C-alpha positions as CSV (number, residue, x, y, z in Angstrom):
1,M,7.7,111.5,127.0
2,G,11.2,113.3,126.6
3,L,13.3,116.0,126.9
4,L,12.4,119.1,124.5
5,G,14.7,118.4,121.8
6,P,15.9,120.9,118.8
7,S,12.6,120.2,117.4
8,V,9.1,119.2,118.4
9,S,6.1,116.9,116.7
10,S,3.3,118.6,115.7
11,S,1.8,116.0,118.4
12,E,3.5,117.7,121.3
13,V,4.1,121.2,122.8
14,M,6.6,122.6,125.2
15,L,5.4,122.2,129.1
16,V,7.4,123.4,132.2
17,V,8.0,120.8,134.9
18,A,9.8,121.0,138.1
19,A,13.4,119.7,138.3
20,S,14.0,119.2,141.6
21,P,11.9,119.3,144.7
22,I,9.8,122.5,145.5
23,A,8.3,123.4,148.9
24,A,5.5,125.0,149.6
25,G,6.8,128.8,150.3
26,Q,9.7,128.4,148.5
27,V,10.9,130.7,145.8
28,I,11.5,129.1,142.6
29,E,14.9,129.1,141.1
30,S,16.1,128.5,137.4
31,G,17.7,125.3,138.3
32,Q,14.5,124.2,140.0
33,V,12.3,124.3,136.7
34,K,12.8,122.7,133.0
35,T,10.5,121.8,129.8
36,M,9.7,118.4,128.9
37,A,7.6,117.7,126.0
38,W,3.8,116.9,126.4
39,P,0.8,115.8,124.3
40,R,-0.5,118.6,122.6
41,G,-4.4,117.0,123.6
42,K,-3.5,116.9,127.3
43,A,-1.9,119.9,128.4
44,P,-4.1,122.1,131.1
45,E,-5.0,125.6,129.8
46,Q,-2.8,126.7,133.0
47,S,0.2,125.5,132.4
48,F,3.3,127.4,131.6
49,S,5.4,126.9,128.1
50,K,8.7,129.1,129.1
51,A,10.5,128.1,132.4
52,S,11.5,131.9,132.7
53,A,8.0,132.8,134.0
54,L,8.2,130.5,136.7
55,V,11.2,131.6,138.0
56,G,10.9,134.6,141.4
57,R,7.5,132.4,141.9
58,V,6.2,131.3,145.2
59,A,5.0,127.8,145.5
60,K,1.8,127.3,146.8
61,H,2.2,124.0,147.7
62,P,5.1,121.1,147.3
63,I,6.4,120.4,144.1
64,Y,7.9,117.2,143.3
65,P,10.6,116.4,140.7
66,G,8.6,115.9,137.3
67,E,5.1,117.6,138.2
68,L,3.6,119.6,136.1
69,L,3.9,123.5,137.1
70,I,0.1,124.8,136.7
71,E,-1.1,128.3,138.3
72,P,-3.4,126.9,140.6
73,K,0.1,125.6,142.6
74,L,1.3,129.0,142.7
75,A,0.7,131.9,145.2
76,A,0.4,135.6,143.5
77,V,2.8,137.0,141.2
78,D,3.5,139.4,144.1
79,A,4.1,136.9,146.9
80,R,7.5,137.3,148.9
81,G,7.8,133.3,150.2
82,G,7.4,132.1,153.3
83,L,4.2,130.4,154.6
84,A,2.1,133.4,154.4
85,S,2.3,132.5,150.4
86,T,0.8,129.5,151.3
87,I,-2.2,130.5,152.8
88,E,-5.5,130.5,150.7
89,S,-7.1,133.9,150.2
90,G,-9.8,134.8,152.9
91,K,-8.5,131.6,155.1
92,R,-6.0,132.4,158.3
93,A,-3.1,130.3,159.7
94,I,-3.3,129.4,163.4
95,S,-0.4,126.8,165.3
96,V,-1.8,124.8,168.0
97,G,-0.3,122.6,170.7
98,V,-2.0,118.8,170.0
99,N,-1.1,115.8,172.4
100,E,1.9,113.6,171.1
101,V,-0.6,111.3,169.2
102,V,-1.5,113.9,167.2
103,G,-2.1,112.5,163.4
104,V,-1.6,108.9,164.2
105,T,1.8,109.1,164.9
106,G,3.3,111.5,163.0
107,F,1.9,111.2,159.9
108,A,0.0,114.0,159.3
109,L,2.1,115.6,157.2
110,P,2.1,119.9,155.6
111,G,-0.8,119.2,152.9
112,S,-2.6,116.6,155.0
113,Y,-6.5,116.9,156.0
114,V,-7.5,116.6,159.7
115,D,-10.4,116.9,162.2
116,V,-9.8,118.5,165.4
117,L,-10.8,116.9,168.4
118,V,-11.0,118.2,172.0
119,S,-11.3,116.4,175.8
120,A,-12.3,117.9,178.5
121,K,-14.7,118.2,181.5
122,D,-18.5,120.1,181.6
123,A,-20.1,121.9,184.2
124,A,-20.3,119.1,186.1
125,N,-16.9,117.9,186.0
126,A,-18.0,114.8,183.6
127,P,-15.7,114.0,180.7
128,F,-16.0,114.2,177.6
129,A,-14.4,114.5,173.9
130,T,-16.2,115.8,170.2
131,T,-15.2,117.2,167.2
132,V,-14.9,120.7,166.9
133,L,-14.0,121.4,163.3
134,T,-13.4,118.8,160.1
135,R,-11.2,118.9,157.1
136,I,-8.8,121.6,158.2
137,K,-5.8,121.3,155.7
138,V,-2.4,121.2,157.9
139,L,0.0,124.1,156.5
140,A,3.1,123.0,158.6
141,V,4.1,120.6,161.7
142,A,6.2,122.0,164.1
143,Q,8.4,124.4,162.6
144,D,8.6,122.5,158.4
145,T,6.5,123.1,155.6
146,E,7.7,120.0,153.8
147,T,8.4,116.3,155.5
148,D,9.3,113.5,154.0
149,A,6.2,110.9,154.5
150,T,8.3,107.7,154.6
151,K,9.9,109.3,158.1
152,P,6.8,110.3,160.2
153,K,7.4,111.8,163.5
154,V,6.0,113.2,166.8
155,V,5.4,116.6,167.1
156,K,3.6,118.8,169.9
157,A,2.2,121.7,167.6
158,V,1.0,122.2,164.0
159,T,-0.3,125.1,162.2
160,L,-3.3,124.8,160.6
161,E,-5.2,126.7,157.7
162,L,-8.9,128.4,159.0
163,T,-12.3,130.4,158.3
164,P,-11.8,133.4,160.8
165,T,-14.6,131.5,162.4
166,E,-13.1,128.4,162.4
167,A,-9.9,129.7,164.1
168,E,-12.3,131.5,166.7
169,K,-13.9,127.6,167.7
170,L,-10.5,126.5,167.5
171,D,-8.9,128.8,169.5
172,L,-12.0,128.3,172.5
173,A,-11.5,124.6,172.5
174,R,-7.9,124.7,173.1
175,S,-8.7,127.1,176.4
176,I,-11.2,124.1,178.2
177,G,-9.2,121.1,177.1
178,T,-6.6,118.7,175.0
179,L,-6.6,119.0,171.4
180,S,-6.2,115.9,169.1
181,L,-6.0,115.2,165.7
182,V,-7.7,113.0,163.5
183,L,-6.2,112.3,160.4
184,R,-8.3,111.6,157.1
185,N,-8.0,110.9,153.4
186,E,-7.9,114.0,151.6
187,N,-10.7,112.9,149.2
188,D,-12.9,112.5,152.0
189,T,-15.2,115.7,151.9
190,A,-17.9,114.3,154.6
191,V,-18.6,116.4,157.9
192,A,-18.5,114.3,160.5
193,D,-21.6,114.3,162.3
194,S,-20.9,113.2,165.7
195,D,-22.6,114.3,169.3
196,G,-20.2,114.1,170.8
197,T,-18.4,110.8,173.2
198,R,-19.0,111.0,177.4
199,L,-17.5,108.3,179.8
200,S,-21.1,106.6,180.2
201,D,-20.5,106.1,176.1
202,I,-17.6,103.7,177.3
203,L,-18.4,102.1,180.3
204,R,-21.7,100.6,179.6
205,S,-21.9,98.1,181.6
206,A,-24.8,97.8,184.2
207,P,-24.5,100.4,187.3
208,P,-23.7,98.5,190.7
209,V,-26.9,97.7,192.7
210,P,-26.5,99.9,196.3
211,V,-26.2,98.2,199.1
212,R,-27.7,99.0,202.2
213,V,-26.2,99.4,205.7
214,A,-27.3,98.9,209.0
215,P,-26.5,101.8,211.0
216,T,-23.4,101.8,213.0
217,A,-22.0,103.6,216.1
218,A,-20.4,106.9,215.2
219,G,-17.2,106.4,214.3
220,A,-17.8,102.7,213.3
221,A,-16.7,101.8,210.0
222,P,-20.5,100.7,207.9
223,Q,-20.4,97.2,207.1
224,A,-23.1,95.5,204.4
225,R,-25.9,94.4,205.5
226,T,-26.7,90.1,205.7
227,K,-29.4,88.5,206.0
228,P,-30.6,87.7,209.5
229,P,-29.9,84.6,210.9
230,A,-33.0,82.5,211.0
231,A,-34.7,82.6,214.7
232,P,-34.0,79.2,216.3
233,R,-37.1,76.8,216.9
234,P,-38.1,76.4,220.6
235,A,-36.2,74.0,222.5
236,R,-38.3,70.6,223.4
237,P,-38.8,70.6,227.4
238,P,-36.7,68.6,229.1
239,S,-38.0,64.3,228.5
240,E,-39.9,64.1,232.0
241,E,-42.5,60.8,232.5
242,T,-46.2,61.5,231.5
243,E,-49.3,61.1,233.0
244,T,-51.3,58.2,231.3
245,V,-54.9,57.0,231.8
246,T,-55.9,54.1,231.5
247,S,-59.3,53.3,229.2
248,I,-60.8,50.0,229.4
249,R,-63.3,49.2,226.6
250,G,-65.2,46.0,226.6
251,I,-62.8,43.3,227.0
252,A,-59.0,45.2,225.5
253,K,-57.3,47.5,227.8
254,R,-54.6,49.8,226.9
255,E,-53.0,52.7,228.0
256,E,-53.8,56.0,226.8
257,Q,-51.6,59.7,227.7
258,P,-54.1,62.3,227.7
């Protein structure tokens, strides 16, 4: 596959590819696209054969050099560019502050998918953490709609693409606790099914056995109850001279104590 020359073989067709990186929300300029020979049998139906048809259109997703330009990667024809042009129809963009371990230390990039967690305390003041939203697309990190994947950075705010109902859940979650993002594989479409985690799920050791304390005088510090000392054995009375009885049986004589 090479650049389209003066002639193209019957097995190839002219298609438009990116000549340089195109950021999401950017208006495509003439120098950012070029034509290349493409196998005719592998040409997508939504591709373009003329570069002029792409000039002035807005990229909905990041496009990289050599990548084929197709309609799903572009915003509507009358889009003016910017972040609003990258939002899917029927969805909304909302920016939220998150903790500093967001997206596995900065690896959550525009175009990544994340789960949203909230850490808070319930009505009984017991701490808990739970998954609020799953497989949410990241539109921007800080104010960047495109970042270098080889240079992750820690940020405190991201912009997410949500349905109106998801946006309501997220807004409520951030009002009760701290939000965190969990980075996930973009091909993983499974919905997270979790009942959340509480402190008792982490501290799995047996609860301490309560220790009874003996009553103390007012103001005295309580002391742990100890085993009472064994009662002393009664002391033997002082040795005294005992009275003896003499018994005679037959011819034998012996002394006996009564």
